N, C-alpha and C positions, 0 to 999 in steps of 0.2 A: 585969406588964402582958401578957407573952406568954401567961401562964396564963389570964388573963381573956379574951384574944382567942381562945384555943383553945376555951374553954368556950362562948363566944358562937358560934363557928363550928359546934360540935357541935349547939347548940340550933337554929341556922338550918337545918342539914341535916336534923335530926329533924322540924322543922316542915314543911320542904319535902317530906320523905318522906311525912308524914301527909297533906299537901295533895294530893300525887300519888296516894296510895292512895285518898283520897276521890274524886278525879276519875275513878278507874278503876272505881268501883262503878256498877252499873246499877240503875235502877228498872224492874223487869220487871212487866208487867201481863198476867195470864193470864185469859182469858175462856172459861168452860166453855160448850160448845154441847150442847144436849140431843139424844138420838138421835131418829130418825124416830118420829113418833107422840106425842111429848111436846112440850108448849109450855113447861112449867116443871117444876122439880124442887126438892127440899128442899136447895138449895145451901148454906144456912148450916150444914148438918150435914156438908158435904164439906170435905176438907182437900187442898190442893195441895202436892205435894212436889217440890222442885227438888234434884237431886243432881249435884254437881260430879264429873264422871267421872274427872278426874285427881287431885284432892285428896281426894275422898270426903266433902267438906263437904255437909251436908244442911240445906236450908231448908224449913220447913213453915209454912203459914198457912191458917186457915179462910177460906172464901169469904164474900162478901157475899150478900145475898138475891137479887142479880141474877146471881150466878155468877162474880164477878170477885175475883181475889186479886192484891195488889200486894206485891212483895218487892224488897228491895235486896240484890244479890248481888255477889260478887267475879267478875272476868273468868274465863272458862273454857268448857269444853264441858260441857253439861248434858243430863240427861234430866229430863223433866217428867211427873209422873203424878198420878192421882187415883183413889181407889177408895172406893165407898160401897155398903154392903149394907143393904137394908131388912129390917124384921121379917118381911115376907112372903117373903124369900128372893131377891128381885130384886137383881141386882148392876149398878151403874153404874160404869164405869171408862173411863179414857182414858190415853194415853201418847204422848209425843213422844220418840223414841229419841235424836235428836241435835239439840241446840240450841246454836248457837255464839254466845256472848256475849263477844266479844273486842275489844280496842282497835282493831284494824285493820278491824273490821266496821262502823265508824261508829256512829251512834245505834242503840240497841236499838229494835225496832219498838214503836209505841205500845201495841198490843194483840196478844198471841199467842193465837190461837184453839186450844183444846184440845177436839176433838170427843169426846163420850162414846158408848160403846156399851153395850148392855144384854145381860146374860146371867142365867142362873138357876143356883142351886146344884144339883149333880147327886146323884142317888141312887147311881149306880155311879161310883166314882172310881178313878183310878190311885193306888194307895197307895205303891208302892215300885218303883223301877227300878234294878237293879244292872247297869250297862253298862260300867264302867271297867276290869274285870278285876283281876288280882292278879299278884304276882311269882311266876313259876315257877322251877324249879330251874335251867334253862338259858336261858330267855327269858321275856319278858312273855307272860301267858296271858289270853285273853279268850273262851275257848270255854264259859264257865260263866255266861253272862248270864241274867237272869230278870226278869219283870215280875209284880207282884201287884196284882190288882184287888180292890176292897172294896165291900161294900154299906153305904153310909153312911146309909141311910134306915131307917124302921121298917116297910117293906113288902118282901115277897119279890120278887126280880128273877129273870128267866129269861135265861140267857146264850145260849140257842138262837138261832143266826143272826146274832149280833153279830160285828163284824169288828174287827181291830186291824191297825195298820201304822205305818210310819215316814214322816213327811212329807218330801217332796223339797225341797231337796237334803239327802241324808243326812249329808254331811260338813259341816264348819264353814265353809260358803261363803255368800257373798251370795246371797240368793234372787232369781232373775229373776222368779219369780211375784209376789213382794212389790213388785219394782221396776216391772213392766210390766203388771200386772193388778190388778183390784179384789179378788181373792181371794174371789170368791163361791163358787168350788169349790176344794177343797184337794187338791193332788197327792200321791199315795202313791208312795213310793220303791220301785220294783221289785215287791215281793211283798205281796199282801193275804191275810191269814189270817182264817179264820172258825171260830167255834164250831159244831160240828155240832148236830143236834137238830131236831125237827119243831115245837117250840113251847114245851113245858113239860117237857122231859127233863132239863134241867140248871138246877135252881133254886139261887139264892144267897140264903139267909135273911138277915134283918137282922143286921148285925155279923159276917157271915161273909166270908171272903176266898178267892180262888183264884189259883194261881200258874202261870205259863207259863214254861218254860225253853227256851233255844235248843238245849241238849243235855241231855236229862233223864237224866243218869247221875251216879254218885258220882265227882266230880272229885278227891276226896281219896284215893281208894283204887283198887283194881283195876289196870287198865292205865294209869291216868292219874297217880296218886300225886302230886298237887299239894297239899301240906299247907296252903298258904295259901288254897286255894279252898273250894268249898262242895259239900255232898252234895245233888244235885238229883234223886236217884233216886226220891224220894217226893213229888214235886210232882204237881199235878193234870193238867197239860197240857204237851204238847211241841210246839214248832215242828218239823215233820217231814214229809218226803215221800220216797217210795221212790226218786225220781230223784236225790235229793241224796246222793251216795255217802259223803260225809264226816260225815253226820249220824248220831246214835245216839239211841235211845230205850229206856228201861227198861220191861220188861213191867209192865203195870198202869197206866202213864201213858197218858192218852188223847191221841191225836194231833189237833192242830188240822187243819182242812181248808185246803189251799192253794187258795184261791179264784181267784187270778190271779197269774201269773208273767209280768211284762212284760220280764224279763231272762233269757232262756234260758241265758245264759253263766254264771249263778250256780251254784256247786257247794256253797255253804255259806251259811246264813243267819246273820247277825250284826248286832247293834246297833252303830252308830258309836261307837267308843271315846271320841271327843271330845264325845259327847252327842247322843242322838236326840231329835227332836221326835216324841213318841209319842202316838197317839190311838186312842180306842175310838169306833167309829161303827156306824151301821146303814145297810144298803142297802135298807131297806124290804122290800116284799113279794116282789120277784123279783131277788135278788142275782146269780144266774147270768146272767140276761138282761141285767142292768145292766152287768156287766163285759165282756160280749161285744159290746155296742153300741159301734160305733166313735165315735159321738158323745160317748161318755163317756171318751174317751182323747185326750190332747193332748200335743204336744211342748213342751219348755221354750221360753218366749218368747226370741226372738233367739238361740237356740242354733244352732251350725253344723250339728249333726245333727238334722234335722227328722223323721227316720224313727223315732227312739226316742220312745215314747209313755209317758204316765203316766196311771194311773187317777185320775179327777177325782171327788171326793166333795163333794156340796153342803154348804156350811158349816153349815147348820141340821141336818144329819144327824149331826154330831159330838156324841158324848155327853160325852166328857172328853178333855182334851189337856194335856200338860205339855211345855213348851219347855225341853229340856236342851241346854246349849251348852258350849263349851270354857272360856270365861272371861267376865268382866264386859263386855268390849268386843266380844263375838261378835254377829253380826247375828241378827235374829229371822227366823223362817220362817213364822209364822202371825200373822193379825191379832189385835188386842186382844180381840175378842169371844171367841176361843178360849183365849187366855192373855195377860193384861195385863202379864205380867212374863217373866222367864226365870231359870233356876237352873243351877248348875254345881257341880262338885266342885273345890275349890281345891287347888293343889299339884300333885304329880306324878300322871301317869296310873298305872294299874295299882296302885292303893293298897288294893284290897279294900273300898272304901267304896261306898255307894249313896246315892241321894236318897230321902227318905221324907217323907210328910205329917206335919205337926205334929198332936199330939193336943190337942183342945180340952176334953175332959171325957168323962163317961159319961152315958148316958140308958138307963134300964131295964136296967142291967147291961152294955150294949154300948158300946164305945169310939166316940166321934165324932171324926172327923178334920176339920181345917180346910180349907175350900173357899171361898175368896174370889175364885177365877178369877185369881189372881196368884201364880204359882209362886215369885216372889222373896220373898213373904211366907208362903206356905203350906208351903214345903219346907225341910227341914233335911238336913244330911249326917250319915250314921251308918255304922258298920261294917255290912256286908251282914247283914241280920237272920237269914238262914238259916244263918249261921255259928254262931249262938248257940243254935240249936234242936237 
């Protein structure tokens, strides 16, 4: 009799647990909103993804013809995203970074609106960023960073006059720009670099790449002797200026032009080891005039130091951008139109690894890299490729 009572008790508890679990599930209704200029989109081709940020559980569902998706999910903190690329190369994407679906939040909202933004696939893309450094003999080493740009199109591109830089804030911090502005202009962190040339001096043919190094020297030999590092003495370009005493550059490597330095205290240029949000952009016809115009410099919103200024780049002038962060819970620093996701190198810092675009195939003998405007999908982690060359 005691055994029967015990089994009955177990069954009751199990049923109660199931009932409680069912009570904890939420029916979430996501409504996609088209970007300005569109009244409707091919919603039935779009898929909404909800990712539980604690458990890693992923829920996906195609939308209805009206742009709505309904999902039953377990409690937790979620990100919601959608991405769709048309045959014409237009990209429609949207993301909600933090969505709390918790028991103490009460009823889930009837409809959660997810605005979509529009972007285009780029001809010039950021192919690889090696920012995390490596293990040195006596300490962690990060003076060997580099960025590789790639012509992902079938037409020649000219680098002349194009600019590169890191989005502010450079470290793994909450962005006051994201919190307090509409991000119509993107802030550059301290230094803005430019390719020299008068228009057509530096062509980049279809399928060709060019690499910029923070210190264009052989870090594996000479005075450096870091066996885990890379030889950057043969790259195309170097971040360099004669006023930066700790910088080095190898003969034959072309120096980038330091177009703007809004932090005169800097003695060395380095990418944030926890992940730079790096972008390539144009300042149109008069870059020098643009950076000197005080109207194009702003302080951080709500910052205690309102004297420190940042160069502001119109969002539509950004050619490509990759949001590199410390980990999955790190905050974003650019709006979805520039990068609808974020990427990171898991595990320890100084691992000798970099982030690189995934290959999607070949066309006319040239490699084509994935560019869906979502670095979470487009990027993978690899050993720094210049180590194997």
